[in-house]
N, C-alpha and C positions, 0 to 999 in steps of 0.2 A: 536710660541704662546707659555707660559710653558703651559696655563691653554687647550689647541689646541692639537690635535694628531701633534706629530713630524713627520720629512719628512717621504713616504714614511708609512704613518701611514694608507694610503687607497688607496688600489687596486680600479678596477675597480668593476662592478658586475660576471665581466669575474671568479675573483684570487676567487668567494666565490665558483663560480660553480667549477670551478677544482679542489679545498679542494674537495668538494662533492665527486667529481669523482673519486678520490684516488681509488685504491686500497682497500678493508675496512682494513688488515696488515697493511697499512700504517699510518689508522689512531690512533693517543688515543686516548684515552677512553676504550678500550676492559679491560686493566691490572693496569691503575693507575685512570681509574676516570676522565679522560676529555674530552669533546666531545666537540664537534665543534661547537659554538654556533655565533651568526647575531647579537646584541641584540640592541634593540628601542629606536633612541632620540625623544626626547618629549617635544614638543614643536615646531618642528621641521618648519621656518621664510614658509611660503605660503602655508599651510595647507597640512595636509598627515605628516609621517613620513616618515620616514631613515635610513637603517639598518646601523650600527655606522660601519667603515670601519674598514680590519683590525683586526676585533679583533677575534688572531690568536684564540685562545683558552681561556676558560672560566671553569669556577668546573660544576659540575653535577651538572642539573636543571637550570644552567645559573640564579645564583640569581641576581638580581640587586644592592643585596645589598652589602660592602665587608664584607669577617671573615675573623680570623686566620686559618692559613690553606690551603687558599684558591690555586688553582695554575695555570700557568701561561708557556704558550710556552715559554714568552723572557718578556723581562722586557718593550715591547714594547706596549706589550699585554697587561701590566700591567697597563700601562698606560694608554691605555687607557681605558680600565673598570675602573678607578676611574678619571676619563674624563671623562666618560659617570654620571655616580655616583655624581661628581658635577655640573656640567648641570643642573641633573634632582631641586639639591637639591639649582642651586643658587649662589654658589664663588668660588672665582679663586682659584685655587695653584698654584702653581710650585710644580721645583725639590730644596726639600730641603738639603738633604744630597746625597754623593753615596760613594764608598766605591770600589779602587783595589783588584787584588789581587796581592802578590812579586811577584817577578820577568820577565822576558823578558818580557811575553805576557801583562802583565799589564793589565787583561779583568777584567770588570765590575763585581764586587757577588753581589752590594749592593742597592738598593736605596731608598729613600723615597721621597713619595708625602707627600705637606706638604699645609695644609689653606694661603694661600698666607698673611693672617694678623696673620700670626707666628712669635712668637720671638717679642722682645719691643725695635723701637727706639731708637739711639745714636745718644743724640743731639752733636756736633760737638763743640767744643769751641773755639769759633772765638772774637778775636782785638772791639772794640768798633765802628772801621772806616772799621769796616767790617762789621759787622750788620750792620749797616744804607743802605750799598752796598745791602744786602743780602736781595731779597724775605723770608720769613722764611713762610714753605714749612709742609704742612701736611701729616702726617701714616697715616698708615695703618696698621699698623703692633696695636696690641695690645693686642700677649700676648695667641693670640690663640691656640689648642695645638690637633686638630684636624688634626688627620698625618695616612696613611697606608704607611709602610714597607716590601720590597722587598728582598729575599734573592737567587740568585742564589744556586740550589745543585744539580747535574746530568745534565742534560737536558733540567731539565726548572727549573720556580722559585717559592716561597712561602713563602703568606703572615703569616710573624713573630710577627710585632708587630700595634696595631691596634686604633685607636680613634675617633669618630665619634662624643663625643660632639663640640662643637663649642661654643666662649664666647661672640658673636657678632649675632646682624641681619646680615640677609644675602641681599646683593645686593643692593647700592645704587649708586647716579647722581649729576655730580655735574655740569658740563657743559651745560649749555641749550640755544638753541635754540633761545629767547629772547639777550642774549650775543651776540650771533654769529651775529642777526641779528643788532644790536644795532650796530655791527661791518660796516657793511658792506659788511657780508661773506655769505648772504644769503638773499635770498630775501624773499617775501609773498609766491612766489608758489610753493617756494623746496618742494620736495616729500618729505614724512616724513616716513622712514625706520619701518617696527616692526618687532624689533629685540628685544630680551634679554635681563634683563639690566644687566649681571652679572657681562661678557665682560668687563663693565664699571670700575668698580674697578681693573682689569689689565691697561684699560687708565691710570688710575691717578699714577698709584705709578711704571713700566715697562714701559712707551711709550711714557708720554709727564714728566715724572719723576716725583721724590716722592714727592704727595701731589698731582700734575697735573703737566701742565707747557699748557693748553687750551693758553692761552695768545700768551709766543711766539712765541706755533705754525701758530698761524690768524695771527701774524705779521710777521714773517716769509712770509705766503703769501701773506701780503699787502703791504711786500715789495720788493717783487714779480713783483707783478700786477702791480704795481706804474714803476717799471726801466725797464718795458717788458709787452708793452700794452700786446703784444702777445698771455704774460703768458695766461694759462687756467689754471682754477682747482674746484675741487670740491668735497664739503663737502657732507656726509651719517651721520639721525641720528634716530637716535631711536625715539616711541611713547611718552616716557620721557623731550625730546629735547635734548640725551647726545650724544658726536661723539660718530661714531662705526666704517668709514672707512674713510681716508681721501685722494686725487688725485690731481695729480695738472702735464703741463708739460708747459716748456716754447718752444717759438719761435725755435732754436736749437733744439730741439727738437724731435720736427712738421718737422722743415725742411729736421731733417732727413732718417723721417720714409719717403717721400716724393720720395726720393733716392730708402732708403734700406728695403722697411719695406715690404719686398714681401714675408721676411722669419724670424720669429720677436718668439722669445724662452720668456716666463713670470717668470719672476728668485724670488721662493721664500728659497732662500739659510737663512733666517732668521731661517728657523723648523731648520737646524741641528746645527747652531750656539748654543753654551750655554749662549751668550745674551739677544739673541732672541727676537731683535728691532723688532718688527712685522714687517718691510721695506722691499717691493715688487717693481721689475721693470721689465715693458718689456723693450727687449732688441734685438742686430740682430748685424750683418756686415755690414760694410763697404766698401770702394770698395779694404782698404788698409787690410783688413783680422784684424782687430780692433773692438773692442769691442765699442758698438754705444747708448745710453739710446735713445728710447722711447717716459718715460713718471715713474711713479713713484707711491707709494702709500703709506700710511700705511693703515694697512691688520687689523685690533682684530679682527671682525667676517669674519671669514671662516665660512659661510654659504653657499648653492646656492642661493641665494637670495644676499647678501653682492656683489661674484665675476657675476652675473648678470649686477646688479648695476654695476661696477667697467667693466667689460669689454663692458659696453654700453658707457659708460662714457668717457672710453678712443678712444672711436673710433670715436663716436658725436667728441673730441678733434683730433684725426686725420685727419678728412674731411669722414669721412662713410664707408672709402676703406679698408678694411678686407687682412689678410694675403697670401699669398696662401697657409700656415705653420704653426699650433704655435707649441713651445715643451713646457709642462710643468710639474713639475710631478705628481704623483699615488694619486689623493684625489675626491674623487665621488661627492662629492657637486663641485668640480671645473668642471669634465670632463661632467657633465649635463648641466652648466650655458656655457661650451664653445660647445656642442652641439647647444645649443636654438641664439644663437650672433652670434656665427660663425660656420653656420651650413653647406659653402663653403669650410673649407679648414683646411686640409688634418691633424689630433691632432693626436700628439706623445707622449707617455711618453718618460725621458727623459733615458738614454742609462746609463745614467753618477751616477741616483740617487738607476735605481735598482738595479747596480753591485756593492755600495755603501749599500745602503741594505743585499744584499747577503753578500755583505762578515758579516756583525753582527748578517747575521741567521745562517750563518754556521760558528762558531769562533770555533769551536770547530773540529768541520771538518778540516778546514783547518792548524788549532795546529797539527792535525792528521794525514796534508794530503799536506805538504805544497807546491806540486808540482797543488794543486785543480785551484786557482784563476787560476795562470798565466796560465791552460790548456783552463778557461771558455775566461777571457779573449782573447785571443788567437781566441776561436771560432768564438768570438761573431766580433770580429777588421778585424781578418785574412781574413774569410772565403769567396771566391770571389763571389759564387755562393750559393742558397735559401738551393742544394743540399749538397755539401759539410760542407757547418753551421751546414742541419738539421743529418751529417750522422757523422762530429766530437760530438755531440751534447749526439746524443748517442753512442758515441763509449767510452764517459770522463767519462758520465750516473753506464756506463757497466764499465769502468773498475775498480771505486772508489764504486762501488756497492751502489748506492745513486738511485734508482729508486725508490723507496719508501720515499722516501728524498717531502716531502713535498712539501715545499719554490719552492725546482727546476721545480718540476709538476705544480706549480704554473704561472712564470714568463715563461717555454718555452711555457703550456698553453695560456699564452699570446705575443708569437714572434713576431707577425702582429704587435703588440699596441707599440713597441719597438727597435727593435732591425732595424736599418737601412737599411737593405738586403731587409723588404720585403715591407720598401715603396722609391724603389728608383726613381719607374714615375712620383717625386709629387719632386717639387725645397723645401733643406733645405739650401741652398749657405754655407755647409760643405765642405770640397776638399778634407777630405782626415778621414779615418774612426775614427781615432781617435785624432776627431776636438771636441777642450774643449780650447770654452774664457774664460776669466776672470769672475769671476763669484761675488756676491753680496760677495758672502762667504768667498770668498778674500779677497775685504773690512773689510770687520771687523776685519779682523784677523791685519787689518796692520791701521785704523785709533778707532776700538772699545774696550769699555770697561765698565765692570757696572758701573762707576764711571759717563762715560759721559753722560754728558745734550740731549734734545734734540734737542734742538740751537748749543752746538758743534757738535753735527752729524750732520744739516743739514751745515753749513758750509764744515766740514770737505768731504760731499762728493759733496759740489760746487763747493771747492776746485780741486776736484779729476776729476769730470769731467770739469773743461779748461783745469786742466793735457791733459785731451785725444784729448780737443781739440787741443792744441796748439804738442800735436803728431800728431794726421792727417793732417795737416799743415806739421810738417816737414817733413813726409814723400810724402806730393805732391811735395813741392823744390825739396825735392827728390831725388821721380818721373820727375817733370820737368829739372832740371840740370844735371843728374847725365842720361847716357843711360842703362841697364840692358846687360848685358853680355851676350851674345850669344855662342855656345858651339861649332853651328856646322854652316857651309857655306849655311842651307836653307834658301827657301827665307820665305815656309814656318814661318820658326821661327826667324828671322827678321820681320815681321807682326806685329805674334804677341809681339813681344816684344816693338816693338810701336802704341801700340799700347793698352796695358796690364797696369794697374801700375808693381809697380816692383814685387810687392811680389803674385802677382798674375800671373805675369809671372814665378815666381821661383815656380806654383804649375804645369804650363804646362811647365814646360820647364822639372820635374817629366815626366810628359805624354809622353813630346816628346823619348824626350829619349831614355825613357823604348818601346817605343813604334819601334826601329829599334833592340829593340829582340824578337823580334813572326815568328812566320812559317805563313804566311800567301797564302792561297790555293781558291780556283776562283771556287765556284762545284754551280751554277747556273747562265749561261749566259744569252746575251739580254739591253735590255734598263736600267731595274732594274735590277741589279749582284748580284752574293749576294759571300759573304767572310764566312770559316770561320777563325778564329784567335787560334795557342796551342801553350805556350811555349814548348819549346825541354825535355827540363826534368820534364815535368808536360801536356800532351796533352789531364787526365782528366780533363782539368779544359778547355774549347770551349766556346770560342763566337762566334758568327755572327752578321756579316753589314750587310746592304741591303744599296748599293748605286744605287741613279737615279740616268742615267747621261743625264740625260733631265735637270734638276731646281740643278743638282749639288750638293746632300742631299745625307747625309748618316744615317741610326742609327741605335745602337747598341745593343743588345741584355741585354749588363748591364748595361744600364741606367743612365749610367754616368753622363752626358750632360744631363738631366731628372733632376741627384740631386743636380746636383752642379753650374752647366749655365759652365762647360770647360771640353769641350773637351775628349776622353777618347784616353787612350793608342790605343786601340782599331782601333778606325776610324780614326786614325790621320797614321797612319801603312795603311789602305786603303789609303786612300789620297797621299801618298807618290807616290804611285807606282799608278794610277788612273790621279793625279793633282798637282804634284810636287811642284804649283808657293802660289797662296795663296789660303786661304780657303775666304765660304762663309761669310758676314760680317754681319746674322744671326746668325754665332757662338759667335759675338764680345758679350758679355750681351757690354750690356751700363752701370752697375752698376756696373763689374768691370774694365773701362771703364777707361783711364784719364780723362774721360771728364767726367764720374761720376756721379760729383756735377751739369754741364749744365743743363738750366734748359727747355729744346726744349719743354718737352711736354708737362711741368706748367705753359709757356709760354703763348703756345696755348691754354691752357683751358686759359688764361689772358685775351688773348684775345675772346675765347670765354665770355667772366665775358663781355667784353664793350658791343657785341651781345645782352644782354638784354641791365636793364639799374643800375648801377652799385651804383649811386644816390637813389634807393628807401630805403635804409639803411647807416646807418654809417659800419655796421657788413662787407656789401659786400666792401664798399669802399675803409672801411682799409683791405681787403683782398686781391686784388686787387695793394692798393699800398704797401702793407709788402711783393707779389712777388718782384717787384722792390730792397726793400731797401733791399731783405733779400743777390739777386743777388750783387747788389752791398757792400755786408757785404764779401761775401764770394771768391770777386773778388780782394778788395781789403787785405785782411787779408796774401794775397800769402809770401809781401815781404816789409822789410819795406820800402821801394822806394815807391813802385806802397799805400801802404802804407798813407803815406805824403798826395802824389796827391790825394785817396780818403775822407780821412778827410777835407781837402779842397775845393774838386766842391759838397761834400756831404751839409760841411757852407755856399757855397753860395748859393746850390739848397733851406736851407732850410731859409733861410736869403730874398730868395723869393720871399717864399711861403709866409713865414710872414709878411713882405710888402704887399703882395697881401692883405692876409686874414683883412690887418688891412686899407683897400683905397680899395676894387676890382674896385669901378669902373672906377677908374682913371690905371687902370693895376698893376701889380708887380711893386716895388719900385725895381729900375736898377741897383747894387751897383757897382765898375769898371772896370768887363766885359765893358757893354753897348749894351748890346747886346735890343735888339728894337720889345716891345714884341707881333710883327707881325711875328715874323722871328719865325719857326722851327731852332733848333737843325742840320738840312741838311740842310738848305737855310743855317746859316749860320755861316758854317763852308766854304763855298763860296763865301763867304759876305768878300773882302777886308777892309770895311772899317773899320772890327773891328778888334781891336788891336791886336797885338800878344799879349802880357799877355792871352788876353780873348780865343784870337780862337787857342794859348794849352791846356788849359784849356778844351776849348769846346769839340777840339779832344780826349782829354784824359775820358771824358767820352761816348765815342761815344768808346772811341777802349774800356770803362769800362760794357760799354752795348752790347757787341757785344759776346759772347759767342764763340768763333773762337778765342780769344785773351785770351794769356796767359805769365803773370808775366813773367820778364824776368833779 
């Protein structure tokens, strides 16, 4: 969002502390008049104040008013300062212009931050027919000249042009609570969030189309609810009745979370996207190592209050079960909200965002030292132990004389919060150090531009999701129909090939083949034995595996299994020695297997639901029935033949239900299946009086509800 901090604008509190703890000679301000600062945001939601995040440097005295000649460490710091200034006065802003240097590097050398009402709206010429089909949209643009322009000078940025006067009142609102309630999208008891009105102009201009397209958004949610009874959505409004944030999740997102919601990424790629659609997603990875979406939101307000609302709303929609791990970008308000809503989830900062930010911060250093970037990334991705990482990092810092670089000092001081090596004892569903799923930023690049309306954007997103579901179905069929190719005659490898999906087996196979290249020595004998594992060429990195002969369980000092859910090469090397036949079943996490979508646990919960009284409410009855319906849908999508059978079975079942609904005293109105109302499915399958066609359909239904049955 242009009116909010850009990606990486906010690190956690440690960032400010570590900067302040740097050597005095490393701090700007001694010679150029710059001092470290952390300005305060006035009127923070929830009471109190909050330090503005990632305010790298500000002019001496830390003024709240911009002035020509002010200097900043970076353009992001200048943007953060102007953002605070705009929020305090109550107007949204955007990046109006930017200029890049000539040459191969094309470094940004100028940015102009302008009021969102800058410029004048030019109405397009349309034919009379087009004019009748399209709604006339209001424009925010009023020719406002307020702006601040910064230019790069050496290693800092300076305010070169400034205009503080506005030609309009600040802060207006259009979409109100009454309108939402009239359309059935808000109930009378909905809580109203107390947030400032200045973000609403951005909502009208950039989020919902020029002039505002709240009606289109509400129509989208209404239609989705009608097509999917399990669809969940929520709207957060401010004290003036304006839409602030919107969340939604459909039945498929909820089903995906039940299976793969142990590791979640909160994706805010819009922050680094030039089109700035504030669209965020909760996502994860399925059993084919593909991206799956657990829910979406339009996030116009980036305050702690809004993040708490969004996280709590999403968690409730997902059944209240928090993920084991959560990856987000670096944002102080978000960090605080995560701590409140997910106190038991391991929160990690996204390493890709940190490295992307490092590239921006060290542009001039990377230009001077072309190999530095690769060396830093290699240090993060290829180090196998914490000791190796820290030794390599300090070696690079000394090599390029960067000990006084404040940014590198900052991210090193918070390395436990973003470098995976420090979090290996927590499950993140990442199978390689360079793991990187497709993000929403990739989606933006494919489908979105400045002229795309919200309606088209949402339609494109739905098509993208449909394509992802199709890709998963194809991967399921490929796994069922085509056997994975093993490279050895090992029974362990064959066991894995028949258990994992093909994609995950490929990762397991890498570890298995690598296990053959280690030197393994037993250092402690007994019921619980200990092994040291090293490579011939690099004995400096030694790993230790402890093996319990009683329960045949092992654990490794590298913690790869805890982190990825796949056994590491070190443990596999030990198993090849002590028990080369099969691995204990507990080492095959269900979420990585061919049967990951089978609802064994879910159906146990479903049975528990029956132990209570599902007739207590419509919601409980709906939840119980949804379990069976979703399972049928997942099985039915396996192939065209099974799909046709499923359609036939479900149609007949629906006719039975509607017949019973019309006349419950007589029982359900039977069709040509001719099943007596007192005969159960199991009894009917053995009843010779049932016609062959009826028995065939009933058998298919039985197979359909049997989790061990696979489409052929």
